[in-house]
N, C-alpha and C positions, 0 to 999 in steps of 0.2 A: 295506483295511489302514490303520491310523492311523500316520502318521509322527510321531515324538516330537522335541520341541525343548525346551530350557530356556526360551528366549525367542523369541517370534514377533512380528515387527513387520509390521503390515499397512499398506502404503503405501510405494511405492518412490520417494519424492521426497526433497527436501532434508532435512526433519525426520527421516524414516525412516532414511536413510543415516547422518546425523550421530549419531543416537541409537545405532544398531547399532555403529558404529565405536567410540564412546566406551565403550559397555558392554563390548565385546570387549577393549579395551585395559586395562580395569580388572579383568576376570575372564577369565583365560586359558583356562579349561577348559569354558566354556559352549558349548552348541550353539545357535547363533543363526541364524534364517532371516528373510529379508525376502520378503513376498508382494506382488506387484504385479499389478493386474488387466489392465494393458495389455501390449503387446508389448515396449515399451521402458521403462526406468527413467529417472528424472531428467529427464523431458521439459520440465518447467517451468524447471528450472535452465538447460537448453540455450538457451531463448529469452529468458530474463530479461535485462533491461538491454540490449536490442537485440542479444543474442547475446554480450554481454560478461560477464554475471552480476554484478549489483550486490550484492556479498557482505554488506556492512554499511555503517554510516555513521560518520563520524568525530565521534561525540558520546560522550564517555567518562564523563559524570557521570550515574548512573542516574536521579536526579530530573529531569534535563533530557531524557534519552532518552525517558522515559515520556510526555512531552508530545506525541510524534508519533503516539500511539495513541488514536484516538477511542474505541475499545472495548478495555479492558485496562489503562488508565493506572494505576489504583489497584493492581490485582492484580500488575502486573509490577515494582513497585518492589523487592520482596524478591528475586525471581529475578534482576533486573539487578544487584543487589548481590553476587550469587554468580557471575554470568557475564555480562560486559558486552562492549561493542565491542572494547575493548583485549584482552580474553581471546580473542575471535574472531581478531584479527590474530595473536596469539601461537600459537593452535592451528594456523592455516593455515601460518604460517611453519615451525612444527615438523613439518608434513607436506609441506614442500617447495614451498609456494605463497606467494610474496611478493605483498602487496597494495599498491596505491598510492591516495593520496587525491586526488580531483579538487577543483576550486575550490569547488564547491557542497557539499562534504563527503561525496559518495558515494565508496565504495571498491570498486575492481575488482582482479582479478588483473593483475599487471604485463604479462602476455601479451595483455591485452584480449580474451581468449577464454574463454567459459564452458566450453569443452572441458577447460581446465586444471582446473576444479573437478570436472567429471564424472570425469576420469581420476584425480584425487586420491582420490575416493570409491571408484571401482571397484578401483583398485590396493590401497587399504587393506583393502577387503573380501576381496580375493584373499589378501593376506598373512595376514589374521586368520581365514581359512577361514569367512567368513560366507556362507551359502547365499543366492543370489538366484534366486527362483522367479517367472517371469513368467507371464502369462495365467492368473492365479489370482484369480478373482472371488469374493469371500467371500459366501456365501449365508446362513450362520447362525453365531452365536456362542452357545456354551452354557457356563454357569458350572458347573463340577464342584465337588465338595467340596474337592478340592485341584487348582487349576489350571483350564485351559480346554480346550474342544473347539472347533475351528474347521473348518467345512466350506466348501469352495470348489466351483466348478463341476466340478472334476475330482478333488479329493483331500480327505482328512480329516487333520487334525493335532491332536495333543495337546501342550499346553505348560504350563509353570508360570506364566508371565506373558505377558500380551498387551499390546502397545503399538500404539495407533492413531495413525497419522500420515497419514490419508487426505484431508486438506484438506476442501474443500466438496463432500463426496460424500453426496447425499441418501439413498442406499441404506444406508450405514453409520449415518447419523443415525437412520434409521428403525429399524434393528436395536437401536441404543442406547435409543431411546424404549421399545421393547418390554421392554428390560431395566431400565427405571426412570429413565433420564436425561431431562432436559428440554432441548429444543432451542429456541433463540431463532430464529424463522423467518428464513431468509437473504434479504437484499435486496442489490442491487448497491452496491458502493462504488467509488470511483475511476472516474468517468466524465466525459465532456466534455458541454457543453451545446449543443443544437441551436438555433440562432438565425438567423432570416432578417431582416436589417435593412439598409437602404440605407447606414447609417453604417459598416458593416464589409464591405460588398460589395466584391469585388475587392481586398481587403487581405490575402489569405491569406499566412501566413508572418510577418506583422508582430507584434512583441512589445513590450509596454510594462509597466512596473511599475504596478500598480493595486490599489485596494481594492474588493472586490466584496461585495455584501450581498444576501441574499434578502429582498425587501420583506415587511413584516408578520411578520418573525421576528427572532430574535437571531443568526441565522447570518451570520457575517462573516469574511472572510479577506483577507490581503494577500500579494501575490507577483506574479511575472511573469505576464502574461495574453497568451496566444497566440491570434491570430485564425486560424481554420482554414476549410476549404471548408464545413464544417457549422455553424460558429458560433464558440464560444470554448473554449479549452483552456489548458494551462500550469499551473504549480504552484499559483497562486492559486485557479483553478477546481477543480483536483483536490482541494485541501485543503477547499474548501467542500463538494464532493461527498462526501468522506469523513465529515466531521463531520455533514453533513446527510443521510446515506444513508437513514435511516428516514423522516425528515420529507419529503424530496423524493419518496420512493417513495409516501407517502400522498397527495402532491399530483399523483401520476401524471406527474411531471416536467414539469408546466405551471405556471409561476410567473413573477413579475416580478423581474428582476435589476437592481440598482442598481450602476452602475460609476462609480467616481471615478478618472479618468485621472491625477489629480494626487495620488494616494495618500491621505495624511491631510489634505491641505489642504481646509479647509471652504469652503462656497459663499461665505460672507461674506468670508473671506480672499482668495478668488479674485477677487471683484468689486474689492476694493481693489488687488490686484496688477494687474488689467487696466487700472484707472484710471491707475496709475503707468506702465504700459507705453505707454498711449495718449499720455501727456505726453512720455515720453522718446523715442518712435519715431513722432512725429506725421506725418512725411513718408513713412513706409514703407507699402507695401501690406500689408494684413493677411495675405494668403495667402503672401507671400514671406518673411515674418518670423515664425517660430514661436518664441515666447519660452520654451517649455517643453521638457523633455528627453524627448520621444517622437517617433516618426516623423512626418515632414512630411506624408506622404500621409494619415495619420490626422487631423492638424491641419486639412487641407483639407476632409476629410469633416465634421468637427465645425463648421467655419465655415459650411459649406453647411447643416447641420442647424439651425444657429442663425438661418437666413434672412439671412445677411450676404453681400453681393456680394463675392466674393473679391478684386476689384480695388479695393475701397474702401480709402482711406488711413485709418490709425489715427485721425488728427485728425477725420475725418468720421463716426466710429463713435458712434452715440447711446448714451445711458445704457441705454435699453431693449435695444439690441443687445448691449451688454456683459453685461447681466444674463442674456440668453438664452444667450450664449456660456459664461458661468460655469456655468449650469445644465447645459449639455452636457458641460462639462469635469469637473464634480464630482458631478453627480447624474443622469447619463444612465440612462434606464430602457429595458431590453431585454426583450422577451418570449421566454422559453425555452419551446420546444415539443418536448420529448423529449430523449433522451440518446444518446450513442454510447459504446461500450466503449473504454477507454483502451488502445490497442495490443493486445498479446496478454496483458497482465498483468491478467487478470480477477481481481478481489478481491471477496469478499462480506463484508458485515456480517451476522453471525449465526453460529450454531453452538451447541455445548454450553454451557449456562448456567454461568458462571464460579463461581457459588456452590457448584457440585457438584464442584469440583476443589480438592485440597490443593496450594497453590502452593509448598510446600517440597519436594515430591517429584514433583508432576504426576500423582499417583495419584487415581483416582476416589474420591470420598467414598462413593459408592453401591455400587460393585463392586470389592471388594478384588482386587489383582493385575492391575488394568487401569490402564494409564497412557496419557496423551494429550499430544500436542505438535503445534504448528503451527496451521494455519488450520482444523482441525476444531473448535477452540474458538471462542467468540465474542470473538475478538481480531483486530483488523486495524489497519493503519497506512497512512499516505500513502506515496508512492513515495520511494525513496532508500536502499533496503537494510534498511528497518525490519522488513518482514515476514519476511525471512530471519533477522534477528537474533533475533526471537521464536522461530523454529524452532531455531536453534542453542542458545539459552538453555534452552528446554524439554528438548531432547535431553540437554544436559549435566546438568540437575537429575535427570532419570530415571536417567542412568548413575551418578550419585552415590548415589541412593536404592537402586539395585539392587546396588551394591557392598557395601552393608551387609546385604542381605536374601537374596540368592540363594545 
């Protein structure tokens, strides 16, 4: 027997719930269902931000916000002018969830618990009589003359509109390919670099602001660099991995990384600085006096890498040694051999080709009455609440479009 719905949302994650709630609030008499293939809904929301749920980012100008999206920057300008970070804050406030801004711009619920967001969504669905159906793995999508037929592992459904919010789900991408959509092949984004190097050995947990560059490419990023058991992580590395997702995949994650521990200071400027430091601190030992703003233990490793005796006084440091030290400080080359996934927040670059989506309504240009939101599209961002903001904006636009058509 076919169960009938006005609107069926496939994917019980952030984008799916936000879309369902917004549609239901604008259309009081629609029968809406959410299909989730797993036992639990909102599982990614629960673990995001270390269990605190990084809801959005305190960047309120659409043209600035889009710069955090390696894929989707151009396409999201219009949508963000309709629903941006400020609108997200207002939406959650109106639904009983106050958000707070942290120093780095990330925004979390005041409770510091992702359960607050989960409860907000589940309670809203209950009030709005939205059906939540778990263990429903979609097997086929069939476009009827009016509406859709959706077959799962256990049931069949008929509906007027289908909304796909299934994230990086290869099975759904395959079904969409059969229906005429193009998929940009997925590759990992947001990953850390595996590096074995004496200069960072035993420095796990140390962080420094640095500029990093993939040699022989235009890939470059600046931000805090964190030394880990496996190599390098932190915002600067993650940014580089996001913008370089496809290129680094092609390199099989084996490449040379150039690190400037003095951020934007050039090699030549560094040499001149070291000459000044030598004059002003001539009686001090090189290893006991670190003239730069980064951890002393890192300084000691770089002195060692420059083949300088740590007990040497600045006065006795030769020009050749100063040049060698400047090279380590501004132009250190590290060999990357593989990657590690960044925590649980696995993000992919890839998905439905953005040329096939109407970004005013998030409707497919190829399949009428099919709408898409979230990471199912070839849109991804760096960490900081940006991937969720894409989900909220897409869901809002769908709800506005359906307000006019259902």
